[in-house]
Each structure stands twice: as structure tokens, then as C-alpha cells.
N, C-alpha and C positions, 0 to 999 in steps of 0.2 A: 649587600650581595654575597659577601663571604658567608654570612649566617644562612643565607638562602641556599647556597651551594652545599653547605655542611650541615644543614638541618637534620639529616638523617643519622649523623654520627656525632655531632658536636655535643649533644646533651647525654651521651652514653659513657658508661664506665668501660672504655676500651682504649686502645692505643691511639686512635685517630685524633682526638683533641690535643694530645701532647704533640703529635706530629704536626698538626696545623699550627700549634704555637711556635714551634721551632721553625716552621716554614715562614710564618709571618715575621719572625725576628730575622731570618735570613734575607727576606725580601727588603726589609728596612735598610740593610747594609748593601745588598747588591745593586739597588737603584740610586744609591747616594752618588754625589758628584765625585767624592774621593775614590770610590770604587771604580768609576769610569776612567780615572786618571792614573791610579796607582795599583799595580798588581797585588801587593800585600793586602790591601783593603778588600779587593774583589775575592781574593782567596779566603779571607775571614768570613765573607758571605757564603762561600762554598763550604767552609767548615760547618757552619750552622745548618746549611741545607743538607749536608751529609748526615749530621746528627738527626735531622728530621726524617731522612730516608731510613736510617737505622732504627728509629723509633717505630715508624710505620712504613715498611717497604712497599713497593708497588710502582712508583714513578721514577725509578733509577735512571731511566734514559735522559730525563730532563737534567739530572746532575752530570751525566756523561757529556751531553751536548754542550752544556755551558762550560765545562772544563775544556772541551775542544775549541769552543769559540773564544776562550780567554787568550790563547797565544795568537790567534788571528787579530783580535782587537788590539793587543799590545804588540804590534808588529816590530817596533824598534827594540823591544826586549823580549822577543819571542821565547828564547830558551829560559829566561828567568821567570817569565809568566807561567810556562808549562811546569817548571820546578815548584813554583808556589802552589799551583793547582793540585799537583800530585801530593805535595806535602800536606795540604789541608785535608784532602780526602783520606789519605793514609792515616794521618793522626786521629781523625774522627773515628775511623774504623778500628783502630787500635784501642781507642777508649771504650768503645762498645764491646770489643772482645774481652777487655779486662773485666767489664761488668758481667759479661756472660760467664766467664770463668769463675768469678767471685760468687755470684749468686745463682747461676744456672747449673745444669747437670754436667757441663763441659764436654757434651757429646756432639753438639750441633756445629755447623760451620756456615760460611756465607753462601755456599752452593747447595745447601740441602733443599730449601724451598724452591729455588729456581729449577732444580732437577724435576720436580713434580709438575711445575708449570710447563716446562719444555715437553715433557712426555704427554701431557694433556693436549698441548697444541698440535703435536705431530699425529695424535689420534683423533683430532677434531672435537675434543670435548674440554674437560678442565682438569685441574690438579687431582681431583678425587679418582680419576681413571687409574693412576698408578697404584693407589691403595686397593682399588677393586681388583686389578689384574695380579698383583703380587702380594696380597695379604698373606697367603699361605707360605710365602718364601721369606717374609720379613725376619723370622726367627733365625735364618741362617747367617745373619750379619751381626757382628759384635756391637755395632752402634749404628746411629742414624746416618752418619757420614758415609759408612760403608754401603748402606742401603741406597743412598742417594747416587753414589758412583755407579752402582748397578743399574739404577733407573736411567741415568744419563746414557749408559751403553745401549740400553734397550731403545731409548729414544732415537739414538743415532741409527740404529738398525731399522727402525720404522721410517725414518726420514729418507734413507736410501731407497727403500721400496716405494714410498708415496710421498714425494716432495711436494706435490701440489696441495696436499692436505694442510701443511704447515702454512702455505700462502693464504689459503682460504680461511684458516682459523685466525691468522693475524688480522686479515681485513675485517672479519666479523668482530673481533675484539675491539678494534679501533672504533668501528661504527657503534658498537654497544656503549663504549665509554662516552662518546658524543651524545648518544640518545639518552642514557640514563642521567648524565649530568645536566643535560638540557631540560629534563623533566622538572628539575628543581626550580627553574625559571620559566616564565612564559615564553613560548616559542617565538612570537612576534618580537617581544622585547629583546630576546637574545639575538635575533637576526639583525635588528636595528643597531644594537650595541656592537656587534661584530663588525658590521659595515663601517660604522663611525670610527671604530678603533683602528681597523685596517687602513682607512684613508689617513688618519692622523699619523700612525706609526710609519706609513710610507713616505711621509714628508719630513720625518725627523731622523736623527742620527743613530737611533737605537734599533734600527731594523734588524741588524744581525742578532742582537740579544733576543728579541722577541721571536724571531725565526727559529733560533735554537730552542727556546722554550716550547714553541708550538710543535716543532719536530719531535722534541723529547716526549711531549704529551701523547702524540699519535703513536710513536714507537712503543711507549710504555702501555698504551691502550691495546696494542696488538699483542702484547705479551700477557697482560693481566685482565683484559676486558671481558674475557669469557668467564672469569671467576669473580672478580671484585671490581666492577666498573665504577663504583662510587667510593668504597673504602680505599681501593688501591690508589686513587688519585687525590686523597684527602690532603696530603702534605703539600701539594702544589695548588690547592684551592686558592691560597692567597695570591699567588702568581696569576692564576686564571681570573680572579675577581679584579685585580688591578688592570690586567690586559683588556678586559671587557669594559672597564670604566674609563680608559684613556680617551675614548671618543667623546665623553661628556665634558672634558676640560676645555678651556678657552684656548684658541690658537696662539694668542699672545699673552704674556704675563700681565695681569691686571695692574694698573698704575698704583693701586693702594698697597701692593706687595713690594716692600723695599728689599733690595738684594741682601742687605746686611741682616735684616731680620729673618729672611728665608734661610740664609746660611747658618745663623745661630739656631734656628729651629732644627735644621737638618742635623747639626752637631749633636744637639740634645737627643734627638731621636736615635741616631746611631749609637751614642753612648748608652742610652737606655736599652737598646737591643743587645749590646754586649753584656751589660749588667744583668739583664734578665736571662740571657743565654747562659752566662757563667753560673748564676744562681740555680737554674734548672739542672745544669750539668752536675754541680756540687750536690744537689738534692738527690740526683740519680745515683751518685757515688756512695753517699752515706745514708740516704733515706731508707733503703731496704733493710740495712743492718739495725737502724734504730727502730724501725716498724717491727721487725722480727722479735725484738726484745719486748715490745709492749703488746704483741699480738695475743689474743685470748687463746688459752689452751685448756681443754677439758681435763679434769683429773682422770687418772688412770682408771679409777673404780667406775667412772661413768661409761667407759668403753668396753667393760667386761661383758662378754656374751654377744657382742655385735659382730656381724660378718660382712666382709667387703662384698659388694654387689647385691646385698640384701638390705642392709641398714645404712642410713645417712646420719651423720651428726654434724650440724652446722652451727656457727655462731651468728644468730640472726642480725645483731646490730652491725656486724662486719660484712653483711651480705646484701649487695644491691638487689632490689626487687621491685617489680611493678604488678599491679592487679589489673586483669583484663575482665571486663564485664561490669555489671552494676556496682557502683561505688568506686570505679577505677576507669582505666582507659577503655574506650569503646573498642569492640572487636574489629570494626572497619579500620580504625586508626592503627591498631596493632598489625593488621595484615598489610597496610600501607608501609609501615615502618619496616616490616620484614622484606617487602619488595625492594624498597629503597636501599636497604642495607645489603641485600643479597646474601644474608647469613643463612637462610634456609634451615633454621633451628627447629621448626615445627614437625619433627619426624616421629613424635609420639602423639597419641590421641589424648586431648584434654577437653573437658566440658566446661563451658563458662558458667559461673565465674571461676577463674583460676589465677594463680600467681606464677610469675616467671622469675627465677632467681639465678644469679651467677654466684655459685657457692663453692667454698672449699670444704670438701668432705674429710673429716678427721679419721674416719674409719678406713677408707681406701687410700687416703692421702692423695687426692687428685682434685682438679677443678672441674666442676660439672655445671651444665645448664639443667635446672631443676624445674619442672612443672609440678605444682603442688596446690592443694586447696588454698583458696584466697585468703583465709584467716592466718595462714602461715606468714604472710607478708606483714601482718599486723601484730605478730607475736614478738617476744623478746627473749634473750638468753640463749642457752644451748638447746637446740631443737632436734629431736630424734624423729626421723621419718622412715617409713618402710617403702622400699622400691617395688613398684608394680610392673614397670616396663623400662627397658633400657635399649636405646638405639644409638647410632652414630650419624652425625650430620655429615653432609658432603665433605667438610673440611676435617673430618675425623674427630670432631669435638664430641665427647660423650654427652648424651642428652637422656635424662631419666624423667619418668613420671612417678610421683610419690603419692601414696594414699593416706593411710592412718599416720598420725603424728602426735607427739606430746612434747611439752616443755619440761626438761629435766632439771633446769636450774639456771641462775643468773651467771653471766660470764665475768662480771666485775665484782 
């Protein structure tokens, strides 16, 4: 079921698979018996879930509602539980902030993307509306954070004038999340699973936990559903899959499952979740620096005469690519994946067969989506391409169509 929910994003070179991995590790800790009895254990699950949300933002309200549910669940230690929840979330955010400062430009902040989402909601569209309305003014601000504060101010002004638009946009986004994620499963199967799960959860003691998860998903859908109804919910797909699967379980523990063996299995699962979570976090801390040292770089002589915006130079072996058309993915399958992902990257005209690449351009030093002749995907080494058309996708990702190309030499 998890693979069914994430089939549009799991096999892609994007942030969603890593977010789903952290989400699954967080789930293993959050549903453990120790997490239901001890605040530090539940906080550890929140820490992993926060890392998942930082890897792939979108379903942040699930994290917020679970953090608020925690002191309600641990009523006898409410203050301590709230402290543990806050510490877990803040620690995870500080960790990702360190990563951003170490490997990023240092200009972004936690409120940059939400500013564009909020403005899109109050205008009844999506995050691209802010770029469309204020593209000419972006150069007035020293960095992206300053621009985001300006967008927040404009969103507040729009909200005062037309508050009903925000409500309508939120309802539309929540409905779109349900619709798009339901498309990945058969509608009848989904309805049956939902009914069985609700009936079982209603008779058990974890009602509050699942209500917090469901409320967080709907609230997150209202916020990001008009932009990324599938991608935005990827980190909570493990929670979603388990919630829908609960109704398939037996009402009583089968006699062949011994309590001691079940407890041992749970301990091993939780330890494995912590181990894999620590390994992934460590990899995120040191991996970019190691990768940067081994990353292919073209010799300076190879770049002579090339102009940004006119020429591309990519390292083909380090560039994910697919071929659409004869000898590759069918065009109908390609269109289906675009619809599921909501990426809307097809803003340039390309005739089948063609290749789609996610490439780092050494000339302009930026990440691009490149539509190129199909044979480019089968080439190797440093490849020079000539840009014929450049557009921007709704999320402001540069997308180019390249024509003539040549291999300039190996990169190893």
C-alpha cells in the first residue's frame, strides 16, 4: 500500500523518497509500546518525523498536531511531555539549519516557502502567483528572506480584503489531496479500508493519536493541496498506509503470537529505526562534502567560449535521465507521471522521442530540467548542448529545450 501511495514519487531522484524513509522510521518509533508510555520515546519519534518534514516539507500540520496531542496523552506529566516535544522539534530544525548554512547559500529561512503558499491561498491560486505578481520587484530585496517578508505583508493585505478566498482555497486544497492520493488506490478498496480502519480505531485506545494524524493531514492539504497534493504528503504516506491497513488486522491477538516474542520484535524494530535514522542523518552531515570532492568537474579549457543561457555543459553519468518514446517510456506513461507528480515541467515543446534530464549546468552553474534528443540519455562523458528554448515551470524551476549536442570528452 505504501508503494502504491508513493508510486509517483518513490522511484524518482527527488526529496520525497528520503522524506518517506524518515517518515517510516518515525512511524516505527511513534507506534511502539514504549512511545505510548514514555514521553522521551515519543519525542524521539517526533524528532525523526521533524527530519522527514525538513527533508520534504508539506505535511507540517501532522507534526504540529501530534506535538499538541503528546501533552494531552501524557496528562500526568503534561509539562514534561510538552518540553520533550518542543526539544525534539527544535533540535531537528537546528540540525537542518546547520546543513543549510554549511552547504546552501545561507539566504533562505523556514518561512520563505510558506510565504508563497500563503499568498497563493489568499489569491485563490498557488505559490506561483507570488512570482507572477512580484517578479519585477524581486531585485529590490537583498535576499530571499526579505522578499518572503514582503510577500507575507501582501498576503495579509489581500486577506483583509477577501477573507472568503482563503477559506475556499483551503477547502479546495484539502479535497484535492484526498482526490489525488485516492487515485493511487482503487476507490472502492479505499472506501472499504477506511471504513474498517475507522471501526477498529474507534474501539481502541489510540483514537487521539489517529485523530491528530487525520486532522494534520487535512490541515496540511488545505495549505499545500493546490500546489503539491501528492508530493506534499509524501512524508506521511507511511502513516496513511498504516492507518488504512489497521482495519485488516484481527480484533484479538492470534494465539500463535507470544507476548515475549512480540516485545522482542518491537525492540529490534525500534533499535533499527534509530540506527537507520542516525545513519541517514550522519550521511546528510558529511555526505555532501565527500560527494563534492569526488564530483566531476570539466577542465577550464572545455568551458572557453560557452555563454550562460546559450550553452549547457553536463556530466552525463551524474545526470538522471529518462527517454520518452520508442525505446523508452511511453508518452502516455510520461503524461500520467506528470499528472500524478503535479510538477508541470512540460513548459517547453519537445517532439518524441526525447530525453528528460535533471542536470547541473557547469556553464550557468544552476540545476535545470533539460529536454534533449533521446540519444543524449544514452551518451557518456561531458556533453555540450545548445539551448533552443527556456521557460520556467510554475514552481520557478528553469526548464530548457536543447537541440544540437556533442560529447566533449570523458569525465573520469
